C-alpha positions as CSV (number, residue, x, y, z in Angstrom):
1,M,84.6,258.1,184.0
2,L,80.7,257.7,184.7
3,K,79.9,261.1,186.0
4,K,77.2,261.7,183.2
5,V,73.6,261.0,182.9
6,L,73.3,258.3,180.5
7,L,70.3,259.7,178.6
8,T,70.8,262.5,176.3
9,A,68.5,265.8,176.8
10,S,66.4,264.6,173.0
11,M,65.8,261.0,175.1
12,T,64.8,262.6,178.4
13,A,62.7,265.0,176.6
14,V,60.7,262.1,174.5
15,L,60.6,260.1,178.3
16,A,59.2,262.8,179.7
17,T,56.5,263.6,177.1
18,S,55.7,260.2,177.0
19,A,55.1,260.1,180.7
20,V,52.9,263.4,180.6
21,A,50.6,261.5,177.8
22,M,50.2,258.6,180.2
23,D,50.0,259.8,183.7
24,G,50.3,263.9,183.9
25,L,54.1,263.1,185.0
26,E,57.5,264.2,184.1
27,V,60.9,263.0,184.8
28,V,63.0,266.3,185.6
29,A,66.3,264.2,186.7
30,E,67.5,260.8,186.0
31,W,71.0,259.1,186.2
32,N,72.6,255.7,185.9
33,S,75.3,256.3,187.9
34,L,75.6,259.4,190.6
35,P,77.3,262.5,189.1
36,Y,79.2,264.5,192.3
37,A,80.4,267.9,191.8
38,V,83.3,267.9,194.4
39,K,85.9,270.9,194.8
40,D,88.4,269.1,197.5
41,A,91.0,267.4,195.9
42,K,91.6,264.9,198.4
43,I,87.8,263.9,198.5
44,K,87.7,263.4,195.0
45,E,90.7,261.6,194.6
46,N,89.2,259.1,197.0
47,W,85.9,258.9,195.5
48,E,87.6,257.9,192.3
49,K,89.8,255.9,193.6
50,S,86.9,254.0,195.9
51,D,85.4,250.4,194.9
52,L,82.4,252.2,195.6
53,Y,83.0,255.1,192.4
54,G,79.8,255.4,190.5
55,K,77.8,253.0,192.7
56,A,76.1,255.7,195.1
57,L,72.6,255.3,195.8
58,I,70.2,258.2,195.7
59,M,67.3,257.8,198.5
60,G,65.6,261.2,199.7
61,A,64.7,264.4,197.9
62,K,63.1,267.8,198.9
63,V,62.4,270.6,197.1
64,D,62.6,274.7,198.9
65,S,60.7,277.5,198.2
66,D,63.2,278.6,195.4
67,G,62.7,275.0,193.4
68,S,66.1,273.8,194.5
69,I,66.1,270.1,194.7
70,Y,68.1,268.7,197.4
71,V,69.0,265.0,197.8
72,S,70.4,262.4,200.2
73,T,72.9,259.2,199.8
74,A,73.3,257.8,203.0
75,R,76.7,256.2,203.2
76,W,75.3,252.9,203.2
77,G,78.5,251.5,201.0
78,G,81.3,252.9,203.1
79,P,82.7,256.5,203.7
80,S,84.1,257.4,200.5
81,I,80.9,258.7,199.1
82,P,81.8,262.5,198.9
83,S,78.5,263.9,200.4
84,T,75.6,262.2,201.9
85,L,73.6,265.5,201.7
86,S,73.7,267.2,198.2
87,K,72.0,270.4,196.2
88,L,71.4,269.5,192.1
89,V,73.3,271.8,190.4
90,K,73.3,271.7,186.8
91,N,76.7,271.5,184.2
92,G,75.5,271.7,181.0
93,D,73.0,268.9,180.6
94,V,73.6,266.9,183.8
95,W,72.6,267.7,186.9
96,E,75.4,266.8,189.5
97,L,75.2,266.6,192.9
98,E,77.3,269.0,195.2
99,A,77.8,268.9,199.0
100,Y,75.1,270.8,201.0
101,P,75.5,272.6,203.1
102,S,79.1,272.5,202.6
103,E,82.1,269.7,201.8
104,E,83.3,270.7,205.4
105,M,79.9,269.4,206.7
106,N,79.9,266.6,204.6
107,D,83.5,265.3,205.5
108,I,83.5,262.0,207.0
109,A,86.7,262.9,209.5
110,N,84.3,266.2,210.7
111,A,83.4,265.0,214.4
112,S,80.6,266.9,214.0
113,G,79.5,266.4,210.5
114,L,77.1,264.3,208.8
115,K,77.6,260.7,208.4
116,A,74.7,259.2,206.6
117,V,71.3,261.3,206.0
118,L,68.6,259.4,204.6
119,G,65.5,261.2,205.9
120,F,65.0,265.2,205.9
121,E,62.4,267.5,205.5
122,I,61.9,271.2,204.4
123,D,59.5,273.0,206.1
124,R,57.5,276.5,205.3
125,N,60.2,278.7,206.8
126,D,63.0,277.0,204.5
127,V,64.3,275.2,207.5
128,M,65.9,272.2,206.4
129,W,65.4,269.3,209.6
130,I,68.1,267.2,208.7
131,L,68.0,263.2,210.0
132,D,71.5,262.0,210.6
133,Q,71.4,258.5,210.9
134,G,74.9,258.2,211.7
135,H,75.7,254.6,210.4
136,V,78.6,254.4,207.9
137,A,78.7,250.9,206.2
138,G,76.3,249.5,209.0
139,G,78.8,250.2,211.9
140,E,78.4,251.2,215.0
141,N,77.3,254.7,216.1
142,K,79.9,257.1,218.1
143,P,78.2,259.4,220.7
144,G,76.8,262.8,218.3
145,D,76.8,260.2,215.0
146,A,72.9,260.5,215.5
147,K,71.7,263.6,215.4
148,L,69.0,266.1,214.2
149,V,70.2,269.0,212.6
150,L,68.2,272.1,212.0
151,W,69.6,274.1,208.8
152,D,68.8,277.8,208.0
153,I,68.9,277.7,204.3
154,K,68.0,281.0,203.8
155,Q,70.7,282.4,206.1
156,N,72.9,279.3,205.3
157,K,73.5,278.7,209.0
158,E,72.5,275.7,211.5
159,I,70.2,277.2,214.2
160,Q,70.1,274.0,216.2
161,R,70.8,270.5,216.5
162,Y,70.0,267.4,219.0
163,D,72.1,264.3,219.7
164,F,70.5,261.2,220.2
165,P,71.5,259.3,223.1
166,A,72.1,255.8,223.4
167,D,68.3,254.8,225.2
168,Q,66.7,256.9,222.1
169,A,68.7,255.8,219.5
170,D,70.8,252.3,220.3
171,P,74.0,252.9,218.7
172,K,74.4,249.6,217.0
173,C,70.5,248.7,216.1
174,S,68.8,251.8,215.1
175,F,68.1,253.3,211.6
176,L,66.7,256.5,211.6
177,N,64.4,256.5,208.7
178,D,62.4,259.7,208.1
179,L,60.9,262.2,209.6
180,A,57.7,264.8,209.4
181,V,57.8,268.3,211.0
182,D,54.7,270.4,212.9
183,N,56.0,274.2,212.6
184,D,53.6,275.1,214.8
185,T,54.0,273.6,217.9
186,G,57.9,272.7,217.2
187,F,57.9,269.0,217.3
188,A,59.2,266.2,214.8
189,Y,58.3,262.5,214.5
190,I,60.8,260.4,213.7
191,A,60.4,256.5,212.4
192,D,62.9,254.1,213.6
193,S,63.4,251.1,211.5
194,G,65.8,249.5,213.9
195,I,67.3,246.9,210.7
196,F,70.4,246.4,212.5
197,C,69.7,244.0,215.0
198,D,67.9,240.8,215.4
199,P,64.9,241.1,216.4
200,L,64.4,244.5,215.0
201,H,64.6,247.6,217.0
202,G,61.8,249.3,215.4
203,G,60.1,252.5,217.8
204,L,59.0,255.9,217.1
205,L,60.8,259.3,218.7
206,V,59.2,262.8,219.7
207,Y,61.4,265.6,219.2
208,D,60.2,268.9,221.0
209,S,62.6,271.2,219.3
210,K,61.5,274.2,221.8
211,A,62.4,272.5,224.6
212,N,65.6,270.3,222.8
213,K,64.6,267.0,224.2
214,A,63.1,263.9,222.5
215,R,61.5,260.5,223.9
216,R,61.4,257.4,222.3
217,I,58.1,255.5,222.1
218,L,56.7,252.0,221.0
219,D,60.3,250.8,221.2
220,Q,60.4,246.9,219.2
221,S,56.3,247.1,219.7
222,K,54.3,245.3,217.0
223,F,53.2,248.7,215.8
224,T,56.8,249.5,214.8
225,N,58.6,245.9,213.8
226,D,58.3,243.9,210.8
227,E,55.4,241.7,210.5
228,P,55.9,238.2,210.8
229,N,56.1,236.3,207.3
230,F,55.8,239.4,205.6
231,F,57.1,239.3,202.2
232,F,56.9,241.4,198.7
233,N,58.0,241.5,195.2
234,I,59.0,244.0,192.8
235,G,57.7,242.9,189.4
236,D,58.2,238.8,189.4
237,R,61.7,239.7,191.6
238,K,61.4,238.8,195.3
239,V,62.9,241.5,197.6
240,L,65.5,240.2,198.8
241,K,66.5,237.6,196.6
242,N,68.8,235.5,199.2
243,G,65.9,236.0,202.1
244,G,63.2,238.2,202.6
245,M,63.6,242.1,203.7
246,R,62.8,242.6,207.1
247,T,62.3,246.6,208.0
248,G,60.5,248.2,210.7
249,A,59.2,251.9,211.3
250,D,59.6,253.8,207.9
251,G,57.1,256.2,206.2
252,I,55.9,258.6,208.5
253,A,53.3,261.5,207.8
254,L,51.6,264.5,209.7
255,S,47.7,265.3,209.0
256,A,47.3,268.6,207.5
257,D,46.0,269.7,210.8
258,K,48.8,268.4,213.0
259,D,46.5,266.4,215.3
260,K,46.9,262.7,213.7
261,L,50.5,261.1,213.0
262,Y,50.7,258.0,210.4
263,W,53.2,255.5,209.5
264,T,53.8,251.8,208.1
265,N,56.5,249.7,208.7
266,L,57.9,248.8,205.4
267,T,58.2,245.3,205.5
268,G,54.2,245.3,206.4
269,N,51.2,246.2,204.8
270,H,49.3,248.2,208.2
271,L,48.7,251.6,208.2
272,Y,48.8,253.2,211.7
273,R,47.5,256.4,213.4
274,L,48.4,258.2,216.8
275,D,46.6,261.2,218.2
276,T,49.6,263.7,218.5
277,D,48.0,265.2,221.4
278,L,49.3,261.8,223.4
279,L,52.9,262.1,222.5
280,R,53.2,266.0,222.7
281,N,53.0,265.1,226.5
282,F,56.0,263.5,227.4
283,D,54.4,262.2,230.4
284,T,51.7,260.2,228.9
285,S,52.5,256.7,229.9
286,E,53.8,253.9,227.3
287,T,50.6,252.0,228.0
288,V,48.1,254.5,227.2
289,I,50.1,255.4,223.8
290,E,50.1,251.9,222.9
291,H,46.1,251.8,223.7
292,G,45.8,254.6,221.8
293,V,47.0,253.3,218.4
294,D,44.7,253.0,215.6
295,M,45.5,250.4,212.8
296,V,43.8,252.6,209.9
297,T,43.7,250.2,207.0
298,T,45.4,247.2,205.9
299,L,47.0,248.8,202.5
300,P,47.3,246.9,198.7
301,S,51.4,247.4,199.0
302,N,54.0,248.1,201.2
303,T,55.5,251.2,201.2
304,D,58.5,253.4,201.9
305,G,57.9,257.4,202.0
306,M,54.7,259.0,203.1
307,T,53.5,262.9,203.0
308,A,50.5,265.1,203.4
309,D,49.0,267.6,201.9
310,D,47.5,271.0,203.3
311,K,43.9,269.1,202.8
312,G,44.5,266.6,204.7
313,N,45.1,264.0,202.1
314,I,48.0,261.1,202.7
315,Y,50.0,260.3,199.8
316,L,52.1,256.9,200.5
317,T,54.4,255.2,197.7
318,A,53.5,251.8,196.6
319,L,56.6,249.5,196.2
320,S,54.9,246.4,194.3
321,L,52.5,249.0,192.3
322,D,54.9,251.2,191.3
323,G,53.8,254.4,192.2
324,V,51.6,256.3,194.5
325,M,48.6,255.7,196.8
326,K,46.3,258.5,198.4
327,L,44.0,258.2,201.4
328,D,41.6,260.5,200.9
329,G,41.5,263.1,204.0
330,E,37.8,263.7,204.2
331,T,35.9,260.2,202.8
332,G,38.6,257.7,204.1
333,Q,39.1,256.2,200.4
334,L,42.2,254.5,199.6
335,S,43.2,255.1,195.8
336,R,45.8,254.2,193.3
337,F,46.9,258.1,192.6
338,I,50.4,257.5,190.2
339,F,51.5,254.3,188.3
340,D,54.1,254.0,185.7
341,P,55.6,250.9,185.3
342,E,59.2,252.0,185.1
343,M,58.7,253.6,188.7
344,K,60.9,250.6,190.2
345,W,61.1,251.4,194.0
346,P,59.2,254.8,194.4
347,D,61.1,255.8,197.8
348,T,60.3,259.4,198.8
349,L,57.9,262.3,198.4
350,A,58.4,265.5,198.5
351,W,56.5,269.0,197.6
352,G,57.4,272.0,195.3
353,P,56.5,275.3,195.6
354,D,54.5,274.8,192.1
355,E,52.3,272.7,194.3
356,S,53.8,269.6,192.6
357,L,54.8,266.4,193.9
358,Y,57.8,265.1,193.5
359,I,58.6,261.0,193.6
360,V,62.2,259.6,193.9
361,S,62.1,256.2,192.5
362,N,65.7,254.2,192.5
363,H,65.7,250.7,192.0
364,L,66.6,250.0,195.8
365,H,65.7,246.1,195.6
366,L,68.5,245.7,192.8
367,W,71.3,248.3,194.6
368,V,70.8,246.1,197.9
369,D,71.1,242.6,196.4
370,G,74.3,244.3,194.4
371,D,72.8,243.3,190.8
372,M,72.4,247.1,189.7
373,N,73.7,247.9,186.1
374,F,75.6,251.3,186.5
375,K,76.0,251.4,182.7
376,D,73.5,250.6,180.4
377,P,70.1,249.4,182.3
378,D,67.0,249.3,180.3
379,V,65.6,252.1,182.6
380,P,67.5,254.9,184.4
381,N,68.0,253.3,187.8
382,F,67.4,256.9,189.4
383,R,65.1,259.2,188.9
384,I,63.0,262.3,190.5
385,W,59.5,262.6,188.9
386,K,57.2,265.7,189.3
387,K,53.3,265.3,189.0
388,S,52.1,269.2,188.7
389,G,48.7,270.5,190.3
390,V,48.7,268.1,193.5
391,G,48.7,270.5,196.5
392,K,50.3,272.3,198.7
393,S,52.8,270.6,201.6
394,Y,51.1,270.0,205.0
395,T,53.7,272.1,206.7
396,T,51.8,275.1,204.7
397,K,48.8,275.2,206.9
């Protein structure tokens, strides 16, 4: 069985020490194959007999106020993955994925449960905003599959949900990717990559939690779809090997004062921005919104995950640069903030309670190409990195 971390504790310590000496980084968890802690006998049996067994892909990670780490593993490969949202729990020296909030909530047969979570956020109140894109193995969504669930971690209960109708998240085309949360106004902003149709069906969604309603904007626009003829490499490898990857709106972040919304398209290198006062008024016309889009800068690398701190700085993963970029909130200067040659496909960013920035790297390009070595790769397939002393989450302000 592959239910173990492929590096020993001593080897992990050497790697972590090396990373700290080089970049002020440490590796807090790593795997070649994701180990799930499954209690339900039927779910466990289905998983262990599945062709996907041992081949799940970690995508997102977030950290609550107690320092607990949660991860997402969207069911892109199929329904047998035990949980799409999990909490990391220690079993000896191994970090395992335990279904969160419960196995029942993650049960693929549960009509109101979680189907395929990719993006999620934990706000300053320890409320987890769970974005369920719904699609399992790319299949068409049924009503209620694509949704946003607000879960109170401290009280361990659901406090709100919103099911996206077909005109906001197309049952066939949508790919709800990530979100940014404004506690003060109750708004959330969501990136839809729209990858399941050609041409892409990218767009942004604005959700008002106080009114429990949403609106889709910039649908299939040049600001939310892929850029024509864009291509990129990870090292010397083309992404993807059988044809260029095409992905629309992906990384998304709010400024510390919540006045600006930033986003990028994964297959593109432009950073866009919009005034959020335009978006919080659902009567603002699409024409006004389109004319309000500002192209901030051309990035030296395309990006996947984004976040912001409480000082106004924006952090963006750099896919072709093996690290993280930083956009200075005061000067507008863009710089390389984190680099490690083993940080292949830095996917998601998260904030810890100790002012640390967490980064997930997952070699996604190898997984999508079917070329991932789950037994003995030169570099662990999946890592959660931590850089200390960076700052506080944008949600804290």
